N, CA, C and O of each residue as an XYZ file, in Angstrom:
260
protein
N       0.845     -1.176      0.000
C       0.000      0.000      0.000
C       0.886      1.233      0.000
O       1.794      1.352      0.822
N       0.624      2.143     -0.914
C       1.372      3.394     -0.881
C       0.481      4.579     -0.548
O       0.950      5.570      0.012
N      -0.809      4.487     -0.889
C      -1.747      5.460     -0.357
C      -3.132      4.843     -0.267
O      -3.464      3.892     -0.975
N      -3.933      5.417      0.629
C      -5.298      4.943      0.843
C      -6.222      6.142      0.802
O      -5.821      7.262      1.119
N      -7.472      5.898      0.405
C      -8.481      6.950      0.373
C      -9.697      6.471      1.152
O     -10.225      5.384      0.916
N     -10.128      7.317      2.092
C     -11.385      7.064      2.789
C     -12.453      7.899      2.095
O     -12.302      9.111      1.940
N     -13.535      7.240      1.678
C     -14.615      7.941      0.999
C     -15.737      8.319      1.956
O     -16.687      8.996      1.563
N     -15.636      7.897      3.183
C     -16.578      8.258      4.235
C     -15.873      8.180      5.575
O     -14.874      7.475      5.716
N     -16.384      8.891      6.546
C     -15.738      8.975      7.861
C     -15.553      7.600      8.509
O     -14.508      7.342      9.106
N     -16.533      6.729      8.404
C     -16.486      5.416      9.047
C     -16.041      4.303      8.101
O     -15.908      3.153      8.520
N     -15.816      4.624      6.864
C     -15.502      3.622      5.844
C     -14.063      3.108      5.954
O     -13.156      3.839      6.352
N     -13.877      1.838      5.592
C     -12.533      1.263      5.509
C     -11.849      1.868      4.285
O     -12.456      1.907      3.215
N     -10.604      2.342      4.404
C      -9.937      2.987      3.263
C      -9.689      2.028      2.099
O      -9.378      0.855      2.304
N      -9.832      2.542      0.879
C      -9.459      1.803     -0.330
C      -7.956      1.962     -0.508
O      -7.411      3.039     -0.264
N      -7.280      0.891     -0.935
C      -5.823      0.929     -1.079
C      -5.421      1.016     -2.544
O      -6.050      0.409     -3.410
N      -4.355      1.786     -2.810
C      -3.861      1.995     -4.165
C      -2.372      1.679     -4.220
O      -1.694      1.670     -3.193
N      -1.865      1.418     -5.428
C      -0.514      0.901     -5.595
C       0.566      1.935     -5.864
O       0.316      3.140     -5.896
N       1.785      1.419     -6.058
C       2.977      2.247     -6.239
C       2.902      3.175     -7.445
O       3.390      4.303     -7.379
N       2.303      2.726     -8.546
C       2.272      3.527     -9.770
C       1.031      4.399     -9.880
O       0.939      5.226    -10.787
N       0.078      4.232     -8.974
C      -1.122      5.059     -8.967
C      -0.786      6.417     -8.359
O       0.121      6.528     -7.534
N      -1.523      7.448     -8.773
C      -1.270      8.790     -8.248
C      -2.573      9.450     -7.809
O      -3.660      9.058     -8.233
N      -2.440     10.454     -6.956
C      -3.576     11.266     -6.525
C      -3.181     12.730     -6.626
O      -2.017     13.086     -6.439
N      -4.165     13.575     -6.924
C      -3.941     15.020     -7.027
C      -5.156     15.713     -6.429
O      -6.292     15.323     -6.696
N      -4.920     16.737     -5.624
C      -5.987     17.575     -5.102
C      -6.183     18.727     -6.086
O      -5.270     19.527     -6.285
N      -7.352     18.820     -6.699
C      -7.627     19.874     -7.671
C      -8.040     21.157     -6.957
O      -8.439     21.123     -5.793
N      -7.943     22.282     -7.651
C      -8.213     23.597     -7.049
C      -9.598     23.700     -6.429
O      -9.775     24.391     -5.426
N     -10.579     23.024     -7.010
C     -11.953     23.118     -6.516
C     -12.229     22.152     -5.367
O     -13.370     22.042     -4.918
N     -11.192     21.445     -4.881
C     -11.359     20.498     -3.788
C     -11.648     19.082     -4.233
O     -11.767     18.178     -3.407
N     -11.761     18.884     -5.540
C     -11.983     17.535     -6.061
C     -10.694     16.721     -5.939
O      -9.598     17.274     -5.840
N     -10.849     15.413     -5.949
C      -9.720     14.488     -5.875
C      -9.640     13.725     -7.189
O     -10.631     13.149     -7.637
N      -8.464     13.721     -7.806
C      -8.232     12.977     -9.047
C      -7.323     11.797     -8.731
O      -6.236     11.973     -8.180
N      -7.773     10.588     -9.082
C      -6.961      9.385     -8.953
C      -6.606      8.909    -10.348
O      -7.479      8.819    -11.211
N      -5.336      8.602    -10.584
C      -4.862      8.118    -11.887
C      -4.247      6.742    -11.703
O      -3.498      6.495    -10.758
N      -4.583      5.852    -12.631
C      -4.143      4.461    -12.556
C      -3.343      4.098    -13.791
O      -3.618      4.600    -14.881
N      -2.351      3.227    -13.631
C      -1.505      2.788    -14.745
C      -1.776      1.345    -15.136
O      -1.646      1.000    -16.310
N      -2.150      0.488    -14.188
C      -2.337     -0.935    -14.471
C      -3.698     -1.379    -13.973
O      -4.134     -0.877    -12.937
N      -4.385     -2.266    -14.625
C      -4.025     -2.972    -15.851
C      -4.191     -2.113    -17.099
O      -3.718     -2.489    -18.172
N      -4.853     -0.970    -16.977
C      -4.988     -0.020    -18.086
C      -4.867      1.379    -17.492
O      -4.971      1.556    -16.278
N      -4.647      2.366    -18.347
C      -4.490      3.734    -17.856
C      -5.842      4.434    -17.863
O      -6.510      4.469    -18.897
N      -6.257      4.991    -16.728
C      -7.494      5.747    -16.643
C      -7.449      6.668    -15.431
O      -6.601      6.519    -14.552
N      -8.377      7.623    -15.399
C      -8.492      8.572    -14.292
C      -9.889      8.481    -13.698
O     -10.854      8.166    -14.395
N      -9.986      8.760    -12.413
C     -11.271      8.877    -11.731
C     -11.268     10.204    -10.986
O     -10.243     10.617    -10.443
N     -12.424     10.874    -10.961
C     -12.561     12.157    -10.285
C     -13.645     12.043     -9.219
O     -14.693     11.438     -9.446
N     -13.379     12.637     -8.044
C     -14.331     12.613     -6.943
C     -14.579     14.041     -6.480
O     -13.635     14.776     -6.188
N     -15.843     14.432     -6.413
C     -16.230     15.765     -5.956
C     -15.777     15.964     -4.509
O     -15.563     14.987     -3.791
N     -15.628     17.222     -4.073
C     -15.138     17.490     -2.720
C     -15.936     16.782     -1.615
O     -15.357     16.384     -0.604
N     -17.223     16.624     -1.788
C     -18.043     15.972     -0.758
C     -18.028     14.443     -0.870
O     -18.614     13.765     -0.026
N     -17.371     13.888     -1.895
C     -17.399     12.443     -2.149
C     -16.206     11.693     -1.561
O     -16.177     10.463     -1.597
N     -15.233     12.403     -1.028
C     -14.087     11.744     -0.390
C     -13.810     12.443      0.937
O     -14.117     13.622      1.111
N     -13.220     11.689      1.873
C     -13.015     12.213      3.216
C     -11.540     12.461      3.541
O     -11.197     13.500      4.104
N     -10.650     11.497      3.184
C      -9.255     11.605      3.611
C      -8.348     10.792      2.698
O      -8.726      9.718      2.230
N      -7.138     11.314      2.444
C      -6.078     10.577      1.750
C      -4.969     10.326      2.763
O      -4.519     11.243      3.450
N      -4.535      9.070      2.846
C      -3.467      8.668      3.766
C      -2.348      8.097      2.905
O      -2.520      7.046      2.287
N      -1.204      8.777      2.857
C      -0.120      8.364      1.956
C       1.164      8.085      2.720
O       1.431      8.677      3.766
N       1.952      7.164      2.167
C       3.285      6.942      2.704
C       4.134      8.184      2.426
O       3.838      8.947      1.506
N       5.167      8.381      3.204
C       6.006      9.579      3.127
C       6.568      9.836      1.730
O       6.678     10.989      1.315
N       6.922      8.788      1.007
C       7.545      8.953     -0.311
C       6.550      8.840     -1.462
O       6.948      8.562     -2.593
N       5.270      9.051     -1.192
C       4.256      9.011     -2.252
C       3.392     10.265     -2.142
O       2.250     10.214     -1.685
N       3.961     11.391     -2.570
C       3.266     12.667     -2.483
C       2.267     12.863     -3.606
O       2.213     12.056     -4.534
N       1.474     13.924     -3.536
C       0.481     14.207     -4.564
C       1.112     14.381     -5.945
O       2.155     15.020     -6.084
N       0.475     13.809     -6.957
C       0.884     14.007     -8.338
C       2.054     13.177     -8.816
O       2.508     13.357     -9.945
N       2.559     12.270     -7.989
C       3.693     11.452     -8.442
C       3.565     10.025     -7.923
O       2.953      9.772     -6.884
N       4.154      9.108     -8.669
C       4.185      7.712     -8.250
C       5.151      7.562     -7.082
O       5.956      8.454     -6.818
N       5.071      6.442     -6.390
C       5.955      6.200     -5.246
C       7.405      6.180     -5.699
O       7.733      5.621     -6.746
N       8.264      6.791     -4.905
C       9.679      6.722     -5.226
C      10.462      7.926     -4.885
O      11.670      7.964     -5.118
């Protein structure tokens, strides 16, 4: 696990991998980008996600490393 996202206060966090990325957009939305098994993006409105928990070396907008 390199980062996790909680979509609700009481929800168990979803886990994402080393090559996946997250970005906080100016409007408060959260963008998740995936590389495997295919490349795609997902967007979550500000009220649709609660918290991002990331390892120290997996900052916003970049893969782990």
